[in-house]
Wavefront OBJ file of the C-alpha trace (Angstrom):
o trace
v -109.413 68.169 11.760
v -107.692 69.623 8.814
v -104.349 69.311 10.131
v -105.047 65.379 11.536
v -106.090 64.683 7.499
v -102.787 66.300 5.977
v -100.398 64.640 8.434
v -102.539 61.071 7.600
v -102.158 61.568 3.882
v -98.676 62.149 3.759
v -98.584 59.298 6.622
v -100.668 56.682 4.852
v -104.388 56.700 2.805
v -105.542 54.185 5.660
v -105.396 56.294 8.225
v -106.908 59.085 6.516
v -109.394 56.985 5.404
v -110.112 55.392 9.070
v -109.857 59.489 10.531
v -112.398 60.632 7.663
v -115.058 57.170 8.458
v -114.213 57.735 12.262
v -115.327 61.848 11.832
v -118.451 61.287 10.177
v -119.273 58.463 11.972
v -119.159 60.908 15.150
v -120.660 63.533 13.526
v -123.808 61.048 12.742
v -124.074 59.798 16.267
v -124.016 62.945 17.399
v -126.757 63.743 15.226
v -128.991 61.702 16.669
v -127.875 62.100 19.988
v -128.760 65.574 19.685
v -132.201 64.831 17.849
v -133.470 62.030 20.146
v -132.546 64.225 23.676
v -134.739 66.818 22.185
v -137.630 64.339 21.223
v -140.051 65.752 23.804
v -139.861 69.152 22.033
v -142.342 70.041 20.208
v -140.592 70.656 16.440
v -138.325 68.477 17.071
v -140.002 65.334 15.136
v -138.550 65.729 11.815
v -134.909 65.935 12.994
v -135.434 63.091 15.201
v -135.889 61.150 12.258
v -132.839 61.985 10.198
v -131.065 61.171 13.640
v -132.429 58.232 13.583
v -131.241 57.884 9.523
v -127.815 59.151 10.840
v -127.387 56.950 13.713
v -127.542 53.824 10.837
v -125.506 55.512 8.282
v -122.875 55.344 10.792
v -123.239 51.594 12.169
v -123.132 50.624 8.457
v -119.773 53.293 8.064
v -118.327 51.433 11.070
v -118.675 47.950 9.086
v -117.179 49.792 6.282
v -113.962 51.223 8.156
v -113.420 47.955 8.848
v -113.854 46.194 6.333
v -111.388 48.534 4.513
v -108.272 47.247 2.739
v -105.475 46.828 5.076
v -107.831 46.707 7.827
v -107.368 42.969 8.406
v -110.780 42.676 10.201
v -112.671 40.817 7.165
v -111.217 38.014 4.667
v -108.996 39.809 2.073
v -110.182 39.718 -1.746
v -113.814 40.062 -1.085
v -115.820 43.286 -2.143
v -116.713 44.066 1.404
v -116.116 47.824 1.607
v -117.673 49.013 -1.268
v -120.704 47.234 -1.139
v -120.785 48.806 2.497
v -120.374 52.049 1.671
v -123.235 51.996 -1.135
v -125.236 50.898 1.367
v -124.504 53.511 4.037
v -125.182 55.907 1.136
v -128.583 54.363 0.364
v -129.552 54.732 4.072
v -127.929 57.928 4.450
v -129.942 59.262 0.868
v -133.439 57.875 2.360
v -132.869 59.612 5.944
v -132.008 63.092 4.084
v -134.897 62.459 1.460
v -137.419 61.979 4.350
v -135.997 65.105 6.154
v -136.753 67.185 3.663
v -140.095 65.912 2.390
v -141.347 66.616 5.891
v -139.865 70.212 6.328
v -141.822 70.593 3.229
v -144.558 69.660 5.170
v -146.037 67.331 2.484
v -145.221 63.769 5.228
v -145.110 63.615 8.809
v -143.971 60.348 9.983
v -144.024 59.281 13.821
v -140.671 58.274 14.817
v -141.638 54.866 16.158
v -142.179 53.560 12.616
v -139.229 55.232 11.133
v -137.242 53.683 13.824
v -138.752 50.472 13.186
v -138.203 50.870 9.099
v -134.799 51.935 9.263
v -134.031 49.355 11.493
v -135.271 46.848 9.683
v -133.475 48.056 6.611
v -129.808 48.333 8.314
v -130.255 44.875 8.980
v -131.701 43.629 5.842
v -128.443 45.702 3.744
v -125.999 43.909 6.654
v -127.185 40.824 6.100
v -127.168 40.978 2.356
v -123.727 42.047 2.162
v -122.039 39.805 5.162
v -123.943 36.507 5.767
v -126.528 35.845 2.746
v -123.760 37.544 0.092
v -126.449 37.999 -2.444
v -125.848 42.025 -2.749
v -124.502 43.151 -6.526
v -121.006 43.388 -6.681
v -119.329 47.187 -6.102
v -115.718 46.858 -7.512
v -113.171 44.227 -9.074
v -109.424 44.708 -8.329
v -108.261 45.739 -11.857
v -111.046 47.027 -13.031
v -112.101 49.223 -11.347
v -116.017 50.210 -10.175
v -119.134 48.309 -11.707
v -121.909 49.599 -13.249
v -124.231 48.680 -10.589
v -121.723 50.909 -8.240
v -122.060 53.757 -10.362
v -125.683 53.388 -11.126
v -125.932 53.556 -7.218
v -123.598 56.596 -7.112
v -126.117 58.537 -9.305
v -129.318 57.127 -7.693
v -128.039 58.616 -4.183
v -126.721 61.855 -5.533
v -130.402 61.909 -6.977
v -131.796 61.763 -3.619
v -129.703 64.520 -2.126
v -130.670 66.960 -5.216
v -134.099 65.980 -4.579
v -133.896 66.830 -0.787
v -132.020 69.868 -1.434
v -134.449 71.341 -3.823
v -137.541 70.052 -1.198
v -135.053 71.837 1.790
v -134.852 75.313 -0.667
v -138.712 74.778 -0.496
v -139.177 74.289 3.104
v -136.359 76.810 3.866
v -138.798 79.544 6.091
v -138.939 76.828 8.922
v -135.475 77.064 8.808
v -133.264 79.389 10.425
v -130.818 81.594 7.716
v -127.395 80.026 8.602
v -128.735 76.766 9.428
v -130.681 76.627 6.418
v -127.481 77.493 4.244
v -124.895 75.153 5.502
v -127.168 72.097 5.220
v -128.033 72.974 2.026
v -124.235 72.974 1.261
v -123.750 69.875 2.897
v -126.324 68.669 0.395
v -124.416 69.927 -2.457
v -120.769 68.861 -1.050
v -122.868 65.332 -0.750
v -124.024 65.383 -4.234
v -119.946 66.063 -5.540
v -119.174 63.145 -2.939
v -120.802 61.218 -4.291
v -120.330 61.608 -7.994
v -116.249 61.656 -7.672
v -117.072 58.277 -6.148
v -118.295 56.974 -9.984
v -114.453 58.561 -11.092
v -112.268 56.049 -9.378
v -110.400 52.788 -10.618
v -108.294 52.351 -7.241
v -109.303 52.509 -3.690
v -106.685 54.504 -2.896
v -106.628 56.715 -5.986
v -106.765 60.346 -6.315
v -110.982 60.163 -6.778
v -111.571 58.443 -3.797
v -109.373 61.021 -1.972
v -111.339 63.638 -3.085
v -114.725 62.544 -2.498
v -113.592 61.559 1.164
v -112.393 65.428 1.106
v -115.580 66.598 0.242
v -117.290 64.003 2.292
v -115.666 65.581 5.468
v -116.748 68.989 4.428
v -120.255 67.853 3.998
v -120.332 66.550 7.743
v -118.752 69.354 8.805
v -121.346 71.384 7.549
v -124.165 68.837 8.865
v -122.691 69.814 12.000
v -122.334 73.258 11.879
v -126.178 72.817 11.036
v -127.482 70.409 13.202
v -125.210 69.465 16.056
v -124.212 73.205 17.021
v -127.122 74.947 15.898
v -129.178 72.988 17.967
v -127.115 73.379 21.117
v -127.144 76.839 20.670
v -130.852 76.961 20.626
v -131.336 74.913 23.531
v -128.717 77.190 25.717
v -130.912 80.101 24.014
v -133.673 78.449 25.140
v -132.686 77.262 28.455
v -131.130 81.250 29.338
v -134.336 82.516 27.544
v -136.362 80.062 30.763
v -134.095 81.491 33.129
v -134.696 85.082 32.381
v -138.484 84.712 32.239
v -138.002 82.628 35.296
v -136.409 85.167 37.430
v -138.856 87.502 35.993
v -141.584 85.620 37.185
v -139.698 85.157 40.343
v -139.615 89.051 41.074
v -143.181 89.553 39.809
v -144.228 86.883 42.632
v -142.579 88.755 45.336
v -143.552 91.773 44.198
v -147.195 90.741 44.253
v -146.812 89.427 47.892
v -145.236 92.301 48.882
v -147.879 94.483 46.989
v -150.902 92.014 49.018
v -149.052 91.987 52.433
v -148.837 95.840 52.289
v -152.655 96.253 51.101
v -153.797 93.596 53.867
v -151.673 96.294 56.105
v -153.518 99.115 54.618
v -157.104 98.166 54.488
v -156.220 96.620 58.667
v -155.516 100.390 59.282
v -158.151 101.636 57.884
v -160.359 99.513 59.395
v -158.609 100.413 62.781
v -159.188 104.336 61.570
v -162.403 104.155 60.726
v -164.099 102.169 63.565
v -162.756 104.947 65.582
v -164.766 107.636 64.565
v -167.701 105.507 63.876
v -167.703 104.316 67.377
v -167.513 107.785 68.512
v -170.709 108.614 66.430
v -172.460 105.586 67.377
v -171.722 106.128 71.357
v -172.984 110.469 71.191
v -175.828 109.475 69.134
v -176.663 106.900 71.738
v -175.974 109.271 74.547
v -178.431 111.750 73.260
v -181.075 109.479 72.072
v -181.411 108.674 75.673
v -180.835 110.929 77.454
v -182.282 113.909 74.995
v -185.148 114.967 77.842
v -182.853 115.262 80.699
v -179.588 117.027 78.376
v -180.251 121.102 78.612
v -179.701 122.701 75.439
v -175.948 123.554 75.699
v -175.101 119.985 76.198
v -177.397 119.173 73.417
v -175.483 121.554 71.315
v -172.122 119.908 72.517
v -173.558 116.813 71.627
v -174.358 117.742 68.013
v -171.041 119.505 67.326
v -169.276 115.768 68.257
v -171.380 114.482 66.078
v -170.712 116.975 63.027
v -167.034 116.422 63.599
v -167.377 112.814 63.936
v -169.281 112.297 60.510
v -166.509 115.114 59.007
v -163.779 112.889 60.212
v -165.599 109.770 58.664
v -166.756 111.504 55.448
v -162.817 112.556 54.892
v -161.780 109.212 55.651
v -163.984 107.695 53.228
v -163.186 110.284 50.263
v -159.307 109.967 50.902
v -160.038 106.044 50.499
v -162.505 106.308 47.475
v -159.520 108.267 45.850
v -156.947 105.889 46.265
v -159.195 103.258 45.012
v -159.833 104.963 42.056
v -156.460 105.445 41.012
v -155.573 101.409 42.007
v -157.794 100.272 39.764
v -157.925 102.860 36.829
v -160.985 104.266 36.850
v -159.919 107.529 38.161
v -160.710 110.244 35.296
v -157.579 112.186 33.937
v -158.665 115.070 32.069
v -155.403 117.632 31.854
v -155.679 121.117 31.005
v -153.696 124.563 31.175
v -154.625 126.040 34.816
v -153.464 129.151 36.449
v -151.218 128.122 39.363
v -151.725 131.333 41.204
v -155.873 131.012 40.461
v -155.272 127.377 42.090
v -153.564 128.358 44.985
v -155.943 131.077 45.829
v -158.704 128.831 45.400
v -157.433 125.996 48.152
v -155.681 128.353 50.462
v -159.592 129.955 50.697
v -160.595 126.299 52.124
v -157.920 126.379 54.930
v -158.164 130.314 55.687
v -160.810 129.777 58.668
v -159.368 127.035 60.320
v -156.071 128.490 60.008
v -157.590 131.733 61.219
v -159.005 130.273 64.308
v -154.906 129.147 65.154
v -153.712 132.285 64.384
v -151.744 130.530 61.538
v -150.109 133.663 59.181
v -150.749 132.206 55.589
v -147.777 133.776 52.765
v -148.672 133.174 49.355
v -145.850 134.121 46.548
v -147.063 132.842 43.290
v -146.729 135.068 40.326
v -149.727 135.162 38.367
v -148.158 134.053 35.133
v -147.185 131.005 35.848
v -149.137 127.812 34.188
v -149.203 124.305 34.736
v -150.439 121.618 32.428
v -152.482 119.356 34.769
v -156.020 117.839 35.723
v -157.698 120.481 37.999
v -159.561 118.080 40.337
v -156.129 115.974 41.186
v -154.020 119.077 41.282
v -156.310 120.746 43.535
v -156.387 117.572 45.918
v -152.878 117.449 45.921
v -152.786 121.067 47.438
v -155.650 120.929 49.547
v -153.765 117.542 51.441
v -150.695 119.428 52.306
v -152.633 122.591 53.032
v -154.497 121.280 55.409
v -151.687 119.009 56.648
v -149.763 122.034 57.765
v -152.540 123.786 59.284
v -153.138 120.978 61.442
v -149.826 120.158 62.645
v -148.868 123.863 63.132
v -149.232 125.172 66.707
v -151.387 128.668 67.275
v -149.263 131.504 65.889
v -147.257 129.951 63.608
v -146.843 129.775 59.950
v -147.774 128.775 56.231
v -146.268 129.386 52.802
v -146.708 128.626 49.711
v -144.358 129.433 46.788
v -143.510 128.556 43.671
v -140.391 128.439 41.275
v -140.247 127.572 37.043
v -137.947 125.669 35.828
v -137.269 124.432 32.463
v -140.067 121.766 31.798
v -141.739 122.253 35.251
v -142.926 123.977 37.901
v -141.814 123.190 41.593
v -144.331 124.273 44.171
v -143.379 124.109 48.254
v -146.095 124.039 51.142
v -143.657 125.467 54.260
v -145.030 125.808 57.957
v -143.184 126.257 61.075
v -145.150 123.230 62.511
v -143.961 120.520 64.700
v -141.783 118.177 62.309
v -141.048 115.025 61.817
v -138.037 112.613 62.734
v -135.831 111.029 59.857
v -137.346 107.955 60.337
v -140.958 109.547 60.087
v -140.065 111.006 56.781
v -138.960 107.480 55.461
v -142.435 106.311 56.473
v -144.209 109.278 53.751
v -146.119 107.785 50.842
v -146.037 104.126 51.901
v -149.117 102.082 51.784
v -147.336 99.576 54.208
v -146.025 102.081 56.805
v -148.767 104.165 59.087
v -147.914 107.398 59.945
v -150.808 109.024 61.154
v -150.967 111.356 64.147
v -153.205 114.502 65.538
v -152.922 117.646 65.201
v -151.520 120.333 67.453
v -154.973 121.124 68.883
v -156.114 117.322 68.649
v -157.298 117.835 65.084
v -157.808 113.936 63.857
v -155.894 112.487 60.878
v -155.906 109.102 59.196
v -152.566 108.944 56.841
v -154.064 108.639 54.032
v -154.316 111.840 52.023
v -150.162 111.284 51.353
v -151.474 108.467 50.080
v -153.801 110.021 47.628
v -151.268 112.456 46.996
v -148.437 110.556 45.709
v -150.670 108.348 43.374
v -151.913 111.687 42.041
v -148.545 113.180 41.374
v -147.305 109.867 39.310
v -150.746 110.371 37.523
v -150.247 114.279 37.061
v -146.429 113.582 35.871
v -144.998 115.031 38.800
v -143.031 114.004 42.043
v -143.980 114.830 45.331
v -141.628 114.731 48.579
v -141.038 116.316 51.800
v -138.229 118.078 54.023
v -138.361 118.080 57.753
v -136.853 118.742 61.162
v -138.547 117.972 64.863
v -139.768 121.192 66.133
v -138.463 123.046 62.799
v -141.277 122.607 60.616
v -141.875 120.830 57.655
v -141.710 121.705 53.687
v -143.368 119.689 50.978
v -142.343 120.080 47.501
v -144.145 118.662 44.324
v -143.791 119.591 40.730
v -146.205 119.858 37.798
v -145.488 119.974 34.152
v -145.237 123.335 32.763
v -147.794 124.677 30.071
v -146.443 124.843 26.815
v -146.183 128.753 25.684
v -149.348 129.692 23.547
l 1 2 3 4 5 6 7 8 9 10 11 12 13 14 15 16 17 18 19 20 21 22 23 24 25 26 27 28 29 30 31 32 33 34 35 36 37 38 39 40 41 42 43 44 45 46 47 48 49 50 51 52 53 54 55 56 57 58 59 60 61 62 63 64 65 66 67 68 69 70 71 72 73 74 75 76 77 78 79 80 81 82 83 84 85 86 87 88 89 90 91 92 93 94 95 96 97 98 99 100 101 102 103 104 105 106 107 108 109 110 111 112 113 114 115 116 117 118 119 120 121 122 123 124 125 126 127 128 129 130 131 132 133 134 135 136 137 138 139 140 141 142 143 144 145 146 147 148 149 150 151 152 153 154 155 156 157 158 159 160 161 162 163 164 165 166 167 168 169 170 171 172 173 174 175 176 177 178 179 180 181 182 183 184 185 186 187 188 189 190 191 192 193 194 195 196 197 198 199 200 201 202 203 204 205 206 207 208 209 210 211 212 213 214 215 216 217 218 219 220 221 222 223 224 225 226 227 228 229 230 231 232 233 234 235 236 237 238 239 240 241 242 243 244 245 246 247 248 249 250 251 252 253 254 255 256 257 258 259 260 261 262 263 264 265 266 267 268 269 270 271 272 273 274 275 276 277 278 279 280 281 282 283 284 285 286 287 288 289 290 291 292 293 294 295 296 297 298 299 300 301 302 303 304 305 306 307 308 309 310 311 312 313 314 315 316 317 318 319 320 321 322 323 324 325 326 327 328 329 330 331 332 333 334 335 336 337 338 339 340 341 342 343 344 345 346 347 348 349 350 351 352 353 354 355 356 357 358 359 360 361 362 363 364 365 366 367 368 369 370 371 372 373 374 375 376 377 378 379 380 381 382 383 384 385 386 387 388 389 390 391 392 393 394 395 396 397 398 399 400 401 402 403 404 405 406 407 408 409 410 411 412 413 414 415 416 417 418 419 420 421 422 423 424 425 426 427 428 429 430 431 432 433 434 435 436 437 438 439 440 441 442 443 444 445 446 447 448 449 450 451 452 453 454 455 456 457 458 459 460 461 462 463 464 465 466 467 468 469 470 471 472 473 474 475 476 477 478 479 480 481 482 483 484 485 486 487
């Protein structure tokens, strides 16, 4: 814009003046369009009132540009351009003043009222200058500007100064960069108006300087109100897009979680039906044929009842543990634990089952190794892994528990020489949406929930759990626990 103005001044003052006024009209119209299209925004009321005032200013400035000396639109010798200039300045000053008053929180006018008021004022000002001809004289050829013109410029400057004061008081409602640019726009507007009290010719140096300061003022208005509002709207759109994407991701995750839990509960219902149905069948046979059964058959039925009840209890225990972990009602009390004692205590629980299958158990846990963990959770994880190892290891096999100290954690491994798992089966481990439940090598029942509980507990303990296996070569389950701090 600056280059065009320099060239226009060198070519002709009329071209320079036309470019300045077109620039100001475009900026004023832009402020109105931004404000109008943002009218549904909760914070747009103040800006909308300013935009309406700027639109009316732009309308009068268009007539001022067309009435300027040399344009040839209106008859020469008639003091129209200066009168229209003063009228436009009054409207602009009023717009800024109402804007600053509303920003300061003193008054808030609905935009339909300000629209009607500015429209009526603009029509009256244009009519008084172009048709009724009772607007005071502002410029006389050969004499310069009139007292009314000077008084008007001072009044407009005073209105701009009052707007600046109110804007400073309400600066907390603005972004700091936008506030500073708008404040400087008012300062340059005051300088421009004061300069227009000094010229004697409409093409003189004072008139030129006044128009240059007007360009500076409108440039800052553009930067503060148009560019800043556009940036804010773009930022809001981007934030909304990010929020929508995040919401869609959460919705997708929620749907997947719900689907997984639905599948999980259907699996649980199926697995629970088997032991309960067995209990019902055996108890019904025992009840209806008790007198006809010999002692050996009664003992066999009693053993079946005991095994079925145990299977149901194990399933319920696993389900309750998982449910407590999901609802956040699981008690978590980590403390310093001896890993050697923890392993020995839980090996004792599977010792009888291992002895029945002639499974050799070996444990290599240094006595000085200590971990920081909740004893119940850590015992549950270890007990599940040991029980699975015994269940899926054939007679005469082996089971080994070992530990490896690392920098900040302890790696515990439970290895067996059992049936092993395929790569596809390994991928289904620890997943709620996949059901991996097999009977042991001697038809020991399983429900597939134990590893889900292990995964939930390990996340709570701050560790990890994973498995390595090959069909026919056994499986090794690894998990980590935080290492206890040195005393």
